Phi, psi and omega in degrees: 000132179280162182302314181298316178297320178298314180296319177297317179299314180297317179298315180297316181297315179298316179298318179297319178295317180295317179295317177300319180294318179296317180295319178297316180297319180297324178290326181286323181287140176256087184269020182290132180289136182247128179278114174223147179296155181303315183302320179292318178295319179295314179298318179297319182287334181257001181302133178082003180286139175290323183203143173247119180260108181280153182051046184296130178290340181290342184262126177249115183256145172225093181226132180297143179293319183216082178294152180299322187220136180283357181293322180224101178246114180286133178236122180233132179222137174232132181253119178276089183209145181301149175240066182252162184305328182251003181207105183201166173275126181256345184200142171235128176248139174244122181236154172241157186264341186230004176286163173293318176254104188273346178266113181279308183197152168236121180247135182254143184228162173220170178302335180296338178294330179079337183203138176267097185223140179216135172231126181212149172262136181235156172262132177239126183280356180169184179296129183192174175271143169255126184247126178245131181235125178244121182256132177276168179293340176259025171062040167259134183249125173266133181239139173220143180230152173213131176280128180243122181267115183248122179280319182240109184294152182247007185257022173066000000 
């Protein structure tokens, strides 16, 4: 076997293994969207919190006031909070108030992230509030909301 053939064989084998691994992982994960009311999703996200700070100054949101289409609404949040070993943001939840599936995403963080930042695109079925919750490692939750006016819903 020549060197070039050997490298091609190794590349092909590695690619096949990686694709197989991704497919197996996708089969194991249950990524099915679950329809739950907003109040239940909010209660679940804030469960065990020592305190919920509404309209938190620590949260900087960048969400369009009135996107053209609810199919792709960019949501960007940055939390101005230390990311040190004993004081950091450990989780950010993005919720919507009127979609069938109200939990958009939960992102987990550690001090190694260096910054609590999240950018995600969400589908909005109509005009509603987008609620962002940032939980610290000592279970204080910062909350920020923004009303988003959607002319054309994106949730079918």
